[in-house]
C-alpha positions in Angstrom: 30.7 128.4 140.0 32.7 125.7 138.4 30.7 123.4 136.0 30.5 119.8 137.2 31.5 117.6 134.3 30.6 114.2 135.6 28.3 112.7 138.3 28.8 109.1 139.5 25.5 107.7 140.9 26.0 104.7 143.2 22.9 102.9 144.6 23.8 101.1 147.8 22.2 98.3 149.8 24.0 96.1 152.3 27.3 95.9 150.5 29.7 96.9 153.3 32.1 94.1 152.2 32.6 95.6 148.7 31.7 99.3 149.0 35.1 100.7 149.8 36.6 99.0 146.7 33.9 100.6 144.6 34.3 104.1 146.0 38.1 104.0 145.9 38.0 103.0 142.2 35.8 106.0 141.5 38.1 108.4 143.5 41.1 107.2 141.6 39.6 108.3 138.3 40.7 111.8 139.4 38.4 113.8 137.1 38.4 117.5 138.0 35.0 118.9 138.9 33.2 115.6 139.3 30.7 114.6 142.0 29.9 111.2 143.6 26.4 110.6 144.8 26.1 107.7 147.2 22.4 106.6 147.6 22.0 104.5 150.7 18.8 102.5 150.0 18.0 101.7 153.6 21.0 99.5 154.3 20.9 97.5 157.6 24.6 96.7 157.7 27.6 99.1 157.9 27.1 100.6 154.4 25.5 103.8 155.6 28.4 104.5 158.0 31.0 103.9 155.2 29.1 106.4 153.0 29.1 109.1 155.8 32.8 108.6 156.5 33.8 109.2 152.9 31.5 112.2 152.7 33.2 113.8 155.7 36.6 113.4 154.0 35.8 114.3 150.4 34.0 117.5 149.5 32.7 116.1 146.2 30.9 113.1 147.8 27.3 113.6 148.7 25.2 111.0 150.6 21.5 110.4 150.3 19.9 108.2 152.9 16.4 106.8 152.0 14.0 104.1 152.9 14.5 100.9 150.9 12.8 101.2 147.5 15.0 99.1 145.2 17.8 99.9 142.8 15.7 101.8 140.3 14.4 104.1 143.0 17.9 104.8 144.3 19.2 105.6 140.8 16.3 107.9 140.1 16.8 109.9 143.3 20.5 110.2 142.5 19.7 111.3 139.0 17.3 114.0 140.3 20.1 115.3 142.6 22.9 115.2 140.0 24.5 118.3 138.6 27.1 116.8 136.3 27.0 117.3 132.5 27.3 113.5 132.2 26.0 110.7 134.4 27.8 107.5 135.2 25.9 104.8 137.0 28.0 102.4 139.1 26.8 99.3 141.0 28.1 99.3 144.5 29.7 95.8 144.5 31.6 96.5 141.3 34.6 98.6 140.5 36.6 100.3 137.7 39.5 98.4 136.3 41.4 101.4 135.0 41.3 105.1 134.5 38.9 105.8 131.7 36.7 108.8 132.7 38.8 111.6 131.2 39.1 109.6 128.0 35.3 109.2 127.8 34.7 112.8 128.6 37.1 113.9 125.9 35.3 111.7 123.3 31.9 113.0 124.5 33.0 116.6 124.1 34.7 116.0 120.7 31.6 114.4 119.1 28.8 116.0 121.2 27.5 112.6 122.4 24.4 111.8 124.3 25.6 108.3 125.2 29.0 106.6 125.3 29.6 102.9 125.9 32.5 100.6 126.8 33.0 97.0 127.8 33.6 95.1 131.0 35.2 92.1 132.5 33.6 89.6 134.9 35.6 89.4 138.1 35.1 86.0 139.9 35.2 86.7 143.6 36.0 83.1 144.3 38.9 82.5 141.9 40.1 86.1 141.7 40.2 85.8 137.9 38.9 88.1 135.2 37.0 87.0 132.2 36.9 89.5 129.3 33.4 90.4 128.1 33.7 92.4 124.9 33.0 92.1 121.2 36.1 93.3 119.4 34.9 92.5 115.8 31.7 94.6 115.8 31.2 96.9 112.8 30.5 100.0 114.9 33.5 100.1 117.3 34.8 103.6 117.9 32.1 105.1 115.7 29.4 107.7 116.3 25.9 106.3 115.4 22.3 107.4 115.8 20.6 105.5 118.6 18.4 103.5 116.3 21.3 102.5 114.1 23.2 101.4 117.2 20.2 99.3 118.2 20.0 97.6 114.8 23.6 96.8 114.6 24.0 95.5 118.2 21.0 93.3 117.7 22.1 91.9 114.3 25.7 91.3 115.5 24.6 89.7 118.8 26.5 92.3 120.9 23.5 93.8 122.7 24.6 94.9 126.2 21.9 96.9 128.0 23.3 97.5 131.4 23.4 101.3 132.4 26.9 101.1 134.0 28.8 100.6 130.8 29.4 104.3 130.1 28.0 107.8 130.4 24.6 109.4 129.6 24.3 113.1 129.0 22.2 114.4 131.8 20.4 116.9 129.7 19.4 114.1 127.3 17.9 112.0 130.2 16.0 114.9 131.7 14.7 116.2 128.3 13.0 112.9 127.6 12.1 112.2 131.3 14.1 108.9 131.2 13.9 107.2 134.5 14.3 103.6 135.7 11.0 101.7 136.3 10.4 101.4 140.0 8.8 98.5 141.7 10.7 95.9 139.7 14.1 94.4 140.5 14.7 92.4 137.4 15.3 93.5 133.8 14.8 97.1 134.7 17.9 98.0 132.7 16.4 96.6 129.5 13.5 99.0 129.4 15.6 102.1 130.4 18.2 101.5 127.7 15.8 100.7 124.9 13.9 103.9 125.4 17.1 105.9 125.6 18.1 104.6 122.2 14.8 105.2 120.4 13.2 108.3 122.1 15.1 110.8 120.0 16.1 110.4 116.3 19.0 112.8 116.9 20.5 110.6 119.7 24.3 110.3 119.2 26.0 107.2 120.7 29.6 106.0 120.6 30.8 102.5 121.2 34.3 102.5 122.6 36.5 99.4 122.5 37.9 100.2 126.0 37.2 97.6 128.7 37.0 99.6 131.9 34.4 98.1 134.3 34.7 95.1 136.5 31.5 93.2 137.2 31.9 91.3 140.4 30.5 87.7 140.3 29.8 87.2 144.0 30.2 83.8 145.7 26.9 82.0 145.6 25.2 84.4 143.2 24.8 81.7 140.5 23.0 79.3 142.9 20.2 81.7 143.9 16.8 80.4 143.1 14.6 82.7 141.0 11.1 83.8 142.2 7.8 84.3 140.6 8.3 88.0 141.3 11.1 87.9 138.8 8.8 86.3 136.3 6.3 89.1 136.8 9.1 91.7 136.4 10.1 90.2 133.0 6.5 90.1 131.8 6.0 93.7 132.9 9.1 94.9 131.1 8.1 93.1 127.9 4.7 94.7 128.0 6.2 98.2 128.6 8.7 97.7 125.8 5.9 96.8 123.4 4.2 100.0 124.3 7.2 101.9 123.1 6.5 100.7 119.6 3.3 102.8 119.7 4.8 105.7 121.7 7.5 106.6 119.1 7.4 107.0 115.3 9.8 104.3 114.1 10.7 103.0 110.7 9.9 99.3 109.8 13.6 98.3 110.2 13.9 99.9 113.6 10.6 98.3 114.7 12.0 95.0 113.6 15.1 95.6 115.8 13.0 96.7 118.7 10.9 93.5 118.5 14.1 91.4 118.5 15.3 93.4 121.5 12.0 92.6 123.2 12.4 89.0 122.4 15.8 89.1 124.2 14.0 90.4 127.3 11.5 87.6 127.1 14.2 85.0 126.5 15.3 85.5 130.1 12.2 83.5 131.2 13.8 80.4 129.7 16.7 80.8 132.0 14.5 81.5 135.0 12.4 78.4 134.2 15.4 76.1 134.5 16.3 77.4 137.9 13.0 78.1 139.6 11.4 75.7 142.1 9.7 72.8 140.3 6.3 73.6 141.9 6.5 77.1 140.3 7.3 76.0 136.7 3.8 75.5 135.6 2.8 78.9 137.2 5.6 80.5 135.3 4.3 79.5 131.9 0.7 80.2 132.8 1.6 83.8 133.8 2.8 84.6 130.3 0.1 86.2 128.0 -0.6 84.1 124.9 0.2 87.0 122.5 3.6 87.5 124.1 4.5 83.9 123.5 3.8 84.0 119.8 5.3 87.4 119.3 8.6 86.3 120.8 8.6 83.1 118.8 8.0 85.0 115.6 10.7 87.7 116.3 13.4 85.4 117.7 17.1 86.0 116.8 17.5 82.7 115.1 16.0 79.2 114.8 17.8 77.9 117.9 16.2 80.7 120.1 12.9 80.3 118.3 12.8 76.5 119.1 13.8 77.0 122.7 11.1 79.6 123.3 8.5 77.4 121.5 9.4 74.3 123.7 9.4 76.5 126.8 6.0 78.0 126.1 4.1 75.2 124.3 5.9 71.9 125.0 6.7 72.3 128.7 6.2 68.6 129.3 9.1 67.8 127.0 11.4 70.4 128.7 10.4 69.0 132.1 11.3 65.5 130.9 14.8 66.7 129.9 15.2 68.5 133.3 14.2 65.4 135.2 16.8 63.3 133.4 19.4 65.8 134.3 18.3 65.9 137.9 17.1 69.5 137.8 
């Protein structure tokens, strides 16, 4: 039986408008002995039918239909069914810009990698324009690093991208350490998964390519969506779980410092949520945050600007609200 080199896992929920673009961009990669797992997470539009149609035509496409459980649940089910040596997660409304998979696989085999990363562009659905999103001047481009060293450098150089769809993960590495996405949350789930992937094994080998290959679709109206208190709960949950990793793994003081800054970046998302959430929920947002978490993230902030913003958000909410009122927010 021929070895499957690469498994694409695509969680799908009500994306019939974009799904064909996504699948076609995967097929065009043309990797020999690859498989595509389409996980229909209880879609109520035509997404399920599109999946089945492609599976009938392509022998290497498998479809899993399941009850709606969220993107983490869909990814985990796909991961458990995967047979490829490497895993590539793909969001179903995004697509690949260019052929990259063979290049990445060759690098993985050459350096015996556990993780390989690339860069992406933001595709604005309304303007049809691309905005490059990469950090060309980082010190670790096109280098093999231990996971903990990658974490330290990406944090220190403000180039920390945690999304799982920016490259490949070795399946054996994920299964060995039982790395799964946290289910029951729909916000910041990537942060927790990627952090543990970097620090769970001191022998982790990761490579940061300078190739921009992925197109993240900025959908019309996505920027105007109002956050919910559930998203606040999700961020708090992720920060708590990330803190638990500090005790779970034996880490040096320098790595712990980087992890704490990473955790602070997770917490920092709350300042963005606060500015967009309904006014009546702003007070609830701040009250939901544990006192220890506020001080820890102030202490471990990236810089004084971030530290000041977190302090004002958590302990001087009246001042922040005054600014928002003047701006009409």
